[in-house]
Backbone bond lengths (Angstrom), bond angles and torsions (degrees), N, CA, C in turn:
res aa  C-N    CA-C-N  psi(-1)  N-CA   C-N-CA  omega(-1)  CA-C   N-CA-C  phi
1 M - - - 1.468 - - 1.536 114.00 -
2 P 1.314 118.63 -42.38 1.461 118.98 178.72 1.533 112.20 -55.69
3 Q 1.355 116.18 -35.69 1.464 119.12 -179.66 1.529 109.63 -68.12
4 L 1.353 117.26 -38.30 1.455 120.03 178.66 1.520 111.86 -68.95
5 V 1.338 116.69 -35.77 1.475 120.58 176.09 1.499 110.02 -59.42
6 K 1.357 116.57 -45.70 1.466 122.07 -179.89 1.542 111.07 -64.53
7 L 1.347 115.83 -39.22 1.454 119.64 179.05 1.514 112.04 -63.28
8 Q 1.350 116.01 -44.80 1.445 121.00 179.66 1.532 111.77 -61.29
9 E 1.330 115.02 -40.61 1.474 118.29 -178.70 1.501 111.24 -71.62
10 E 1.336 117.15 -39.24 1.471 120.43 -177.07 1.488 113.92 -73.30
11 F 1.336 118.03 -36.31 1.454 119.39 -173.78 1.527 115.37 -112.51
12 K 1.316 118.58 12.50 1.460 120.80 -176.46 1.525 111.82 -61.06
13 D 1.360 116.69 -35.93 1.457 119.00 -178.68 1.538 112.43 -74.96
14 S 1.332 116.24 -12.53 1.449 120.19 176.72 1.503 112.39 -87.73
15 G 1.348 115.93 -6.71 1.443 120.86 178.76 1.535 112.95 103.75
16 L 1.327 118.54 1.40 1.457 122.18 178.79 1.557 108.09 -67.72
17 V 1.334 115.01 131.31 1.483 120.07 175.86 1.518 107.62 -125.81
18 V 1.307 116.66 118.00 1.463 122.63 176.86 1.537 107.54 -89.77
19 I 1.314 116.80 130.64 1.470 123.38 176.52 1.511 109.44 -123.20
20 G 1.328 117.80 124.36 1.457 121.31 178.80 1.491 111.51 -99.95
21 L 1.331 117.27 139.42 1.462 122.20 175.77 1.501 108.71 -116.12
22 H 1.324 116.08 118.75 1.486 120.72 -179.79 1.506 108.89 -89.61
23 S 1.327 117.38 123.77 1.455 119.88 -176.50 1.533 113.08 -127.41
24 Q 1.352 116.49 15.05 1.427 119.45 177.03 1.514 111.94 -109.66
25 N 1.317 116.20 173.00 1.451 119.41 -178.50 1.515 110.11 -70.36
26 G 1.321 115.08 155.92 1.468 120.64 179.82 1.500 112.55 141.73
27 T 1.343 117.27 143.32 1.447 120.28 178.66 1.537 110.23 -74.20
28 K 1.328 116.61 167.15 1.472 120.94 179.46 1.526 108.64 -60.49
29 E 1.323 118.01 -37.64 1.448 121.00 -177.96 1.527 110.41 -68.06
30 E 1.321 116.83 -40.80 1.473 120.50 178.19 1.513 111.18 -64.80
31 V 1.340 116.74 -40.89 1.468 120.19 177.60 1.530 111.75 -64.53
32 A 1.341 114.65 -42.52 1.472 119.87 179.36 1.533 110.81 -63.90
33 N 1.302 116.80 -41.62 1.490 120.48 -179.31 1.513 110.36 -67.31
34 K 1.317 116.85 -37.35 1.472 119.30 179.47 1.536 109.05 -69.23
35 A 1.320 117.14 -40.30 1.446 121.38 178.38 1.512 110.32 -59.80
36 R 1.335 116.04 -43.44 1.470 119.37 179.06 1.533 110.54 -64.26
37 G 1.333 114.32 -39.72 1.459 118.41 179.29 1.519 113.36 -61.80
38 L 1.332 114.75 -32.21 1.463 119.57 -179.14 1.540 111.82 -95.60
39 K 1.349 116.82 8.62 1.452 122.29 177.14 1.525 112.48 59.53
40 V 1.330 116.58 36.02 1.454 121.13 -178.60 1.525 110.88 -65.11
41 N 1.324 117.24 129.80 1.482 123.22 -175.63 1.522 111.70 -118.25
42 Y 1.322 116.49 26.27 1.456 121.04 178.94 1.545 109.42 -140.18
43 P 1.334 118.03 159.93 1.472 119.99 -177.06 1.534 112.24 -69.44
44 I 1.292 115.45 146.29 1.482 122.00 177.04 1.541 108.14 -123.87
45 F 1.327 115.28 128.50 1.429 120.72 -179.56 1.532 110.40 -110.91
46 D 1.330 116.86 155.56 1.447 122.62 -179.12 1.530 109.57 -81.31
47 R 1.298 114.38 102.17 1.468 122.67 176.77 1.527 113.25 65.06
48 G 1.322 115.21 168.28 1.446 121.59 -178.11 1.523 109.16 160.27
49 S 1.281 116.70 171.67 1.454 120.14 -179.19 1.531 109.56 -152.01
50 I 1.308 116.28 162.64 1.454 122.91 176.01 1.498 107.74 -119.84
51 P 1.319 118.18 112.41 1.458 122.22 -176.76 1.533 112.34 -51.35
52 G 1.333 113.75 129.46 1.439 119.71 176.52 1.509 115.47 83.81
53 Q 1.338 116.20 -2.42 1.477 120.62 -176.25 1.541 109.99 -113.93
54 K 1.334 114.62 132.69 1.456 120.48 179.81 1.497 110.56 -97.85
55 V 1.300 118.89 129.80 1.472 123.80 177.09 1.538 107.73 -94.19
56 D 1.312 115.61 112.20 1.466 119.95 -177.32 1.522 113.85 -113.37
57 G 1.293 115.37 15.53 1.495 118.38 177.29 1.500 109.89 177.92
58 L 1.300 118.24 162.92 1.448 123.65 -178.61 1.515 109.92 -121.04
59 P 1.343 120.40 133.56 1.463 121.39 -5.79 1.519 112.30 -80.67
60 S 1.301 117.15 151.98 1.453 124.07 173.58 1.532 107.28 -110.49
61 C 1.335 116.15 133.51 1.451 119.58 -173.32 1.520 111.11 -121.58
62 F 1.301 114.91 140.24 1.484 123.08 179.61 1.524 108.53 -131.54
63 L 1.336 116.49 131.50 1.428 121.36 -177.06 1.547 110.14 -113.65
64 F 1.343 116.52 125.33 1.450 120.94 -177.85 1.535 109.79 -115.11
65 D 1.324 116.74 148.36 1.443 118.48 174.40 1.513 111.25 -85.21
66 S 1.310 118.38 -174.96 1.497 120.97 -175.92 1.518 114.18 -67.53
67 S 1.372 116.85 -16.18 1.436 119.26 178.55 1.532 112.05 -91.37
68 G 1.327 116.03 -5.55 1.469 119.89 179.73 1.493 111.93 95.92
69 K 1.346 118.34 5.69 1.448 121.92 -179.99 1.517 110.58 -81.51
70 L 1.347 116.87 133.26 1.444 122.35 177.28 1.560 108.36 -71.56
71 V 1.330 116.02 120.05 1.481 119.43 -175.83 1.530 111.66 -113.93
72 A 1.331 117.82 -14.48 1.465 119.84 178.15 1.501 109.98 -164.62
73 S 1.325 116.12 154.92 1.449 121.86 177.71 1.518 109.37 -148.62
74 G 1.313 117.26 165.10 1.453 120.88 -177.70 1.503 111.02 106.07
75 R 1.328 116.49 -179.06 1.466 120.14 -176.20 1.529 112.47 -111.72
76 S 1.316 118.03 -13.20 1.464 119.86 -176.67 1.527 109.95 -86.51
77 E 1.310 115.83 146.17 1.487 123.56 174.31 1.520 112.18 54.82
78 L 1.315 117.33 29.31 1.462 120.16 -178.49 1.518 111.63 -64.01
79 K 1.341 117.12 -42.24 1.481 118.89 -179.73 1.508 110.99 -62.73
80 T 1.318 117.37 -42.32 1.481 121.59 -179.63 1.553 110.15 -61.41
81 K 1.293 114.97 -43.56 1.458 119.60 -179.62 1.508 111.43 -68.15
82 A 1.343 117.54 -40.61 1.450 120.93 178.86 1.537 110.56 -67.06
83 Q 1.303 116.70 -37.61 1.452 121.62 178.26 1.533 111.21 -64.44
84 A 1.332 114.67 -42.72 1.474 118.30 179.28 1.513 110.75 -66.93
85 L 1.342 117.29 -35.45 1.465 121.20 178.86 1.538 109.74 -68.30
86 A 1.315 115.70 -41.84 1.488 119.60 -179.64 1.535 110.62 -61.94
87 Q 1.312 116.25 -33.62 1.473 120.33 179.57 1.535 112.08 -77.34
88 S 1.293 115.62 -35.25 1.488 118.91 -175.90 1.496 113.06 -87.83
89 E 1.370 117.67 -29.95 1.416 121.27 -179.93 1.530 111.01 -81.00
90 P 1.352 117.58 152.79 1.467 118.01 177.28 1.512 108.74 -71.92
91 H 1.333 116.45 158.11 1.464 123.01 173.81 1.521 107.52 -60.18
92 F 1.302 117.75 148.61 1.484 119.93 -175.50 1.530 113.02 -59.53
93 L 1.344 116.75 -25.99 1.474 119.38 178.09 1.524 111.94 -78.92
94 A 1.331 116.22 -18.39 1.476 119.17 -178.94 1.533 110.60 -104.89
95 A 1.319 118.65 -8.44 1.454 121.37 -176.98 1.543 111.30 -61.38
96 G 1.355 115.18 148.20 1.443 120.29 177.77 1.527 116.48 97.77
97 M 1.306 116.15 3.55 1.466 120.77 -178.47 1.549 109.14 -145.41
98 K 1.324 116.07 137.94 1.464 121.03 172.18 1.518 107.92 -92.62
99 Y 1.328 116.42 132.58 1.464 119.93 -173.28 1.505 112.95 -111.04
100 T 1.325 113.72 137.92 1.483 120.67 174.56 1.506 109.70 -124.32
101 K 1.320 117.53 -32.84 1.477 121.99 -177.30 1.507 112.92 -99.42
102 H 1.329 117.30 -31.54 1.448 120.07 -176.37 1.525 111.54 -124.60
103 K 1.331 113.08 37.99 1.479 120.09 179.26 1.522 110.23 -64.55
104 A 1.325 119.21 -39.89 1.439 122.69 -177.33 1.533 110.05 -65.05
105 T 1.296 118.93 -38.36 1.460 122.04 178.71 1.506 109.33 -68.13
106 A 1.318 117.27 -43.73 1.468 121.81 179.30 1.508 110.81 -60.71
107 E 1.346 118.09 -40.67 1.457 121.78 179.34 1.516 110.89 -71.92
108 S 1.332 118.07 -33.38 1.466 120.69 -178.23 1.523 112.37 -63.74
109 L 1.323 116.93 -21.58 1.468 120.72 179.15 1.536 111.89 -61.98
110 K 1.345 117.19 -23.42 1.451 120.91 179.10 1.510 112.72 -73.01
111 K 1.327 116.94 -22.47 1.475 120.88 -175.31 1.512 114.27 -116.69
112 S 1.305 118.32 -13.66 1.470 120.61 -173.46 1.516 111.64 -137.83
113 K 1.340 114.78 149.33 1.475 121.27 174.07 1.501 110.45 -115.86
114 A 1.325 116.10 23.72 1.472 120.41 178.20 1.523 109.81 -79.49
115 Y 1.323 114.10 64.93 1.459 120.18 -174.26 1.519 113.03 -63.84
116 G 1.303 117.85 -32.75 1.453 122.35 179.62 1.499 111.56 -58.98
117 S 1.327 115.90 -51.25 1.481 119.78 179.90 1.514 112.81 -67.27
118 M 1.378 117.00 -32.64 1.459 120.20 177.83 1.546 108.74 -65.15
119 L 1.328 116.96 -44.86 1.439 120.29 -178.42 1.519 110.39 -63.97
120 K 1.322 117.30 -33.71 1.487 121.14 177.41 1.534 110.76 -64.26
121 K 1.334 115.43 -41.70 1.463 119.12 179.93 1.525 111.04 -66.85
122 L 1.343 115.68 -36.33 1.478 120.01 -177.61 1.526 110.82 -74.71
123 E 1.304 118.36 -24.11 1.451 123.93 -172.71 1.551 111.55 -55.86
124 K 1.319 116.44 -40.61 1.479 120.68 -175.54 1.508 112.98 -65.34
125 D 1.351 117.07 -20.43 1.455 119.32 -178.49 1.537 113.71 -104.68
126 L 1.314 118.06 3.22 1.439 120.41 -175.55 1.527 112.86 -61.05
127 K 1.321 116.74 -31.01 1.484 119.79 -178.25 1.528 111.90 -101.93
128 S 1.344 116.49 6.97 1.433 121.28 178.67 1.521 112.09 -73.65
129 E 1.319 116.35 156.45 1.453 121.52 176.67 1.531 109.51 -89.68
130 G 1.328 116.10 164.12 1.440 121.19 174.70 1.515 113.74 72.65
131 A 1.351 113.50 -154.56 1.470 121.63 -173.10 1.530 111.73 -61.62
132 A 1.293 118.47 -42.29 1.474 122.06 -178.30 1.523 111.37 -56.36
133 G 1.317 115.93 -46.83 1.447 119.69 -178.65 1.505 112.52 -71.38
134 A 1.330 117.93 -41.27 1.442 122.63 -179.10 1.542 109.95 -63.87
135 E 1.327 116.76 -45.88 1.452 121.43 -178.70 1.517 110.58 -66.79
136 A 1.331 117.64 -43.11 1.463 121.22 -179.59 1.528 110.35 -62.72
137 K 1.330 116.18 -42.97 1.438 119.77 -178.83 1.537 110.70 -66.85
138 Y 1.329 117.89 -41.28 1.466 121.95 -179.51 1.514 110.26 -62.92
139 L 1.319 118.15 -49.79 1.471 121.84 -178.69 1.539 110.26 -64.08
140 T 1.306 116.29 -42.20 1.461 121.09 179.27 1.509 111.23 -58.24
141 E 1.310 115.81 -47.42 1.473 120.86 -179.79 1.500 111.03 -64.18
142 R 1.310 118.42 -40.69 1.471 121.33 -177.35 1.524 110.39 -70.36
143 I 1.310 116.84 -45.85 1.479 120.44 -179.90 1.491 111.01 -64.68
144 T 1.334 117.53 -44.81 1.453 121.47 -179.04 1.538 110.94 -65.45
145 A 1.307 117.15 -40.19 1.486 120.94 177.37 1.537 110.29 -61.88
146 H 1.322 115.93 -39.95 1.471 120.88 177.58 1.537 109.85 -61.53
147 G 1.325 115.84 -44.23 1.470 118.84 178.62 1.495 112.83 -64.97
148 T 1.338 117.04 -38.84 1.467 121.55 179.18 1.509 110.78 -64.77
149 R 1.342 118.06 -37.48 1.449 121.84 177.19 1.554 110.63 -64.62
150 Q 1.344 114.43 -37.87 1.459 118.25 179.84 1.517 110.90 -70.28
151 V 1.338 116.55 -34.29 1.468 120.85 175.92 1.535 110.00 -60.85
152 E 1.338 115.12 -45.79 1.472 120.34 -179.40 1.536 109.66 -64.90
153 A 1.329 116.57 -37.61 1.465 120.49 178.01 1.495 111.79 -65.13
154 A 1.342 117.63 -38.23 1.484 122.12 176.89 1.492 111.25 -65.04
155 K 1.347 117.08 -42.90 1.473 120.72 179.37 1.528 110.31 -63.24
156 E 1.354 115.06 -41.09 1.459 119.00 -179.63 1.521 111.11 -67.48
157 A 1.326 116.05 -38.13 1.483 120.43 179.76 1.504 112.54 -64.83
158 E 1.308 118.58 -28.20 1.460 122.83 179.07 1.517 111.20 -57.63
159 K 1.336 116.18 -27.32 1.452 120.05 -176.21 1.531 112.39 -76.51
160 E 1.362 117.22 -28.08 1.440 119.05 -173.57 1.506 115.57 -132.13
161 D 1.352 117.87 -24.05 1.436 120.47 -174.98 1.538 110.62 -138.90
162 A 1.302 115.75 91.80 1.479 121.34 -177.01 1.522 111.51 -61.47
163 F 1.305 116.83 -36.62 1.484 120.33 -178.51 1.520 110.44 -63.18
164 A 1.373 116.88 -48.18 1.468 121.16 -179.94 1.521 110.08 -65.40
165 A 1.336 117.30 -37.51 1.453 121.27 -178.94 1.528 109.53 -63.78
166 M 1.325 117.78 -50.81 1.453 119.77 -178.59 1.550 112.62 -63.50
167 Q 1.342 115.63 -37.42 1.428 120.44 177.96 1.547 111.61 -64.23
168 T 1.316 115.33 -43.67 1.454 119.41 -179.21 1.539 111.75 -67.35
169 W 1.339 116.41 -44.19 1.457 120.16 177.00 1.526 111.19 -60.29
170 S 1.337 116.39 -43.39 1.464 119.69 179.53 1.517 113.45 -63.17
171 D 1.364 115.42 -42.11 1.462 121.62 178.05 1.542 109.09 -61.93
172 L 1.324 116.94 -42.47 1.453 120.07 -178.38 1.520 110.48 -65.33
173 S 1.340 117.49 -40.12 1.470 119.78 -178.20 1.532 110.20 -64.98
174 T 1.320 117.05 -29.14 1.468 121.62 179.81 1.543 110.28 -84.03
175 N 1.318 116.56 -51.13 1.456 121.29 -175.83 1.516 113.96 -65.85
176 F 1.322 116.99 -32.63 1.463 121.72 -176.83 1.539 110.93 -109.08
177 K 1.318 116.98 26.00 1.466 119.98 179.88 1.516 109.83 -58.99
178 G 1.344 116.13 133.40 1.432 119.95 -178.89 1.509 113.18 93.23
179 H 1.344 118.06 -6.35 1.461 123.65 178.66 1.509 106.94 -117.72
180 E 1.359 115.68 158.75 1.469 119.41 -177.96 1.526 113.71 -59.69
181 I 1.338 116.02 -29.20 1.466 118.85 178.12 1.537 109.57 -66.60
182 G 1.327 115.62 -43.40 1.457 119.49 176.01 1.499 113.78 -62.53
183 T 1.354 115.99 -38.35 1.448 121.87 178.39 1.517 111.34 -62.86
184 E 1.341 114.25 -46.28 1.474 121.31 177.82 1.541 110.91 -59.76
185 A 1.349 115.00 -42.50 1.449 118.76 -178.03 1.531 112.13 -66.82
186 A 1.334 115.45 -43.83 1.462 121.52 178.99 1.527 110.76 -60.28
187 K 1.324 115.28 -40.15 1.467 120.39 179.32 1.527 109.85 -65.23
188 R 1.347 115.58 -40.45 1.476 120.03 -178.59 1.539 110.83 -69.00
189 V 1.319 117.03 -38.02 1.465 120.86 177.48 1.529 109.25 -60.53
190 K 1.319 116.58 -43.28 1.482 121.77 178.95 1.511 110.98 -62.75
191 E 1.351 116.82 -42.64 1.474 121.12 179.22 1.525 111.03 -64.48
192 L 1.307 116.52 -42.80 1.453 119.66 -178.28 1.517 112.69 -69.26
193 K 1.312 117.40 -30.81 1.476 121.86 176.78 1.523 110.69 -67.92
194 A 1.330 115.91 -26.41 1.471 121.18 178.93 1.512 112.34 -90.97
195 D 1.297 117.77 -8.80 1.458 124.24 -178.02 1.509 109.84 -87.50
196 K 1.340 117.78 103.75 1.451 122.28 -175.06 1.530 112.57 -61.87
197 A 1.334 117.55 -41.20 1.457 120.82 179.53 1.514 110.95 -63.48
198 F 1.351 116.47 -42.99 1.474 120.12 178.47 1.518 110.37 -65.19
199 Q 1.306 117.16 -40.47 1.478 120.64 -179.01 1.532 111.48 -63.16
200 E 1.331 116.16 -35.38 1.479 119.89 175.62 1.509 110.12 -66.33
201 E 1.329 116.12 -43.08 1.474 120.44 178.35 1.528 110.27 -65.94
202 L 1.322 117.29 -35.56 1.463 122.03 179.14 1.531 110.11 -64.89
203 K 1.333 117.50 -40.02 1.460 120.13 177.31 1.539 110.39 -63.22
204 A 1.356 114.96 -41.03 1.452 118.88 179.57 1.521 110.04 -68.39
205 S 1.299 116.41 -40.07 1.484 122.12 -179.15 1.541 110.53 -66.02
206 T 1.314 117.02 -35.08 1.444 122.33 178.35 1.526 110.01 -66.94
207 M 1.334 116.20 -42.26 1.465 120.25 174.30 1.519 110.71 -61.18
208 A 1.318 117.93 -40.22 1.451 123.35 179.84 1.536 109.77 -63.12
209 Q 1.318 117.39 -39.34 1.439 120.82 177.90 1.536 111.65 -63.12
210 Q 1.303 116.14 -37.54 1.463 120.83 177.74 1.555 110.29 -66.20
211 I 1.320 114.33 -38.83 1.475 119.33 177.25 1.525 110.36 -64.96
212 L 1.318 115.67 -41.74 1.469 120.41 176.87 1.524 110.89 -59.59
213 G 1.320 116.57 -38.01 1.448 120.89 176.32 1.530 111.07 -61.94
214 E 1.325 116.80 -39.17 1.449 120.42 176.03 1.528 112.01 -65.50
215 C 1.340 115.98 -37.11 1.465 120.67 179.04 1.523 109.48 -61.51
216 N 1.325 116.48 -36.24 1.446 120.98 -178.75 1.542 112.44 -70.69
217 K 1.324 117.09 -9.64 1.444 120.63 178.17 1.546 110.65 -87.07
218 L 1.322 117.23 -12.41 1.463 120.43 178.52 1.509 108.50 -67.70
219 I 1.323 116.26 136.01 1.440 124.11 -173.95 1.519 111.00 -101.80
220 A 1.322 117.18 129.05 1.446 123.11 179.95 1.540 110.22 -93.22
221 Q 1.312 115.74 141.28 1.435 122.05 173.73 1.509 109.32 -123.85
222 G 1.316 115.68 120.71 1.471 118.35 -176.45 1.512 112.67 64.78
223 G 1.373 115.84 29.31 1.440 120.94 178.09 1.529 113.67 79.29
224 K 1.354 117.64 9.83 1.420 121.83 -177.16 1.537 109.93 -132.30
225 I 1.318 116.27 139.74 1.469 119.71 179.25 1.513 108.46 -94.79
226 D 1.326 114.37 119.87 1.464 121.34 177.38 1.536 109.23 -104.33
227 L 1.333 116.38 111.42 1.438 121.05 -175.41 1.522 112.81 -70.24
228 E 1.336 116.77 -13.42 1.450 121.79 178.56 1.536 111.51 -88.55
229 Y 1.338 115.90 -10.54 1.447 120.14 177.06 1.526 108.38 -61.17
230 A 1.318 116.46 134.25 1.469 122.59 -171.35 1.531 114.04 -50.05
231 V 1.346 115.86 -41.11 1.471 119.48 -179.73 1.506 112.72 -70.31
232 N 1.360 116.17 -31.08 1.458 121.48 -176.77 1.527 114.28 -81.85
233 K 1.341 115.96 -25.75 1.461 119.78 -176.13 1.528 114.93 -53.51
234 P 1.328 118.32 -53.75 1.481 119.24 -179.94 1.514 112.97 -65.90
235 V 1.344 117.45 -32.43 1.461 120.52 178.31 1.506 109.67 -68.09
236 A 1.337 117.68 -45.00 1.453 120.98 178.12 1.534 111.78 -61.04
237 A 1.328 115.14 -39.60 1.480 119.28 179.93 1.539 110.06 -65.27
238 N 1.336 116.18 -38.80 1.467 119.68 177.88 1.525 110.46 -67.37
239 I 1.320 117.68 -36.60 1.462 120.66 178.83 1.539 109.50 -65.18
240 R 1.325 116.76 -45.39 1.456 120.78 177.72 1.524 112.80 -56.03
241 A 1.331 113.71 -45.96 1.469 120.07 -178.47 1.519 110.81 -65.21
242 S 1.320 115.64 -41.29 1.462 121.56 -178.42 1.541 111.56 -66.16
243 V 1.322 114.61 -43.95 1.494 119.00 179.17 1.528 109.28 -64.29
244 A 1.296 115.71 -41.27 1.511 119.57 179.22 1.506 109.22 -62.12
245 A 1.343 118.54 -41.19 1.434 121.94 -178.33 1.549 109.33 -67.13
246 L 1.322 116.58 -41.10 1.472 121.52 178.66 1.530 111.22 -61.89
247 K 1.346 115.78 -44.99 1.472 119.43 -179.50 1.542 111.98 -68.60
248 K 1.310 116.43 -29.60 1.437 119.39 178.11 1.527 111.24 -74.38
249 K 1.351 117.08 -39.81 1.467 120.94 -176.32 1.524 111.12 -81.01
250 F 1.331 117.66 -37.94 1.474 121.38 179.88 1.505 110.67 -128.58
251 P 1.349 117.93 65.85 1.449 120.90 -173.90 1.519 115.59 -61.97
252 E 1.333 117.73 -27.42 1.474 120.11 -178.04 1.516 113.30 -97.77
253 S 1.303 117.43 5.07 1.448 119.96 -176.34 1.521 112.89 -76.63
254 K 1.343 116.23 148.96 1.450 121.01 175.83 1.527 110.31 -67.53
255 A 1.305 115.56 -32.07 1.496 119.88 178.24 1.515 111.40 -59.66
256 A 1.344 117.26 -41.87 1.438 120.95 -179.09 1.537 111.47 -65.36
257 T 1.336 115.66 -40.17 1.448 120.82 177.45 1.518 111.29 -65.35
258 N 1.323 114.97 -45.84 1.488 120.31 -176.33 1.508 111.53 -67.71
259 I 1.319 118.62 -42.01 1.450 119.47 -175.97 1.543 110.66 -73.89
260 T 1.313 116.33 -29.91 1.482 119.38 175.49 1.497 110.47 -63.31
261 S 1.328 116.84 -42.13 1.461 120.39 178.45 1.515 111.34 -68.95
262 L 1.348 116.75 -36.85 1.464 118.98 -179.54 1.521 113.23 -66.26
263 V 1.353 115.86 -45.28 1.483 117.24 -178.31 1.521 112.35 -65.57
264 Q 1.322 116.75 -22.22 1.439 120.17 178.12 1.539 110.75 -64.72
265 T 1.332 116.51 -31.32 1.454 122.04 179.24 1.543 110.88 -66.61
266 Y 1.352 115.69 -18.49 1.447 121.32 176.22 1.534 112.30 -94.64
267 G 1.346 113.80 1.75 1.451 119.33 179.14 1.497 113.47 91.07
268 I 1.341 118.42 7.95 1.471 122.09 -179.41 1.541 107.16 -96.15
269 T 1.328 114.66 104.42 1.466 120.53 -175.04 1.542 110.81 -126.51
270 G 1.319 114.70 177.76 1.452 120.71 174.16 1.540 114.01 72.22
271 I 1.295 118.01 25.55 1.463 120.12 -179.50 1.527 109.72 -88.71
């Protein structure tokens, strides 16, 4: 699992999605607690199978390309194979089209998030005939749709996670600079900076992020976090103190409520 966690973190921007299938005994709560203990950063589903493939050990890994074709299996050299696939496969925003006129733009998606400038370059070919027009339209629709989804995610985050909301809006204002999505994002960042209530929640949410970072320092043994383990004791004590400080400073904040619930999943209660 640690290898898969690293893979997801390293290649997430390339479009790699790790999916875990749990096939052993255990309640949903036990599975969730073990996943937290192992710092799992990808979704886990209850059981599943891959047609035609035999699972002869745990974990068993299968690597698929963007078309859904199985290209590798096993546990050895998984990172190397995933890295090679990320380089050879199109970026997820460019997938589904063969490029002759805008190949450079499609390839640049693997290294850059300057979506605003990319859309500007594509704009001149949107009304063109043939491959240039088709490719420009396809990429423009895909990139714009991605930005629109991020806008909706930022709006949704404002309800529960001020830190994530501000980070997403800020990223959008930078990545889509020169495009209407970037303009909307920059405007929203300015509005939120002037919103006193949001700024208070942002301070609380920032403290909660720091606490979450401390939670990630807790070490699991056998897939379980033991707070009495010598290495975990001081970390747990620091988490308790930090949560108490957050609740005292921002008692009505959503961040205080959310982080209190989260630390309970690590066994830290009674704060």
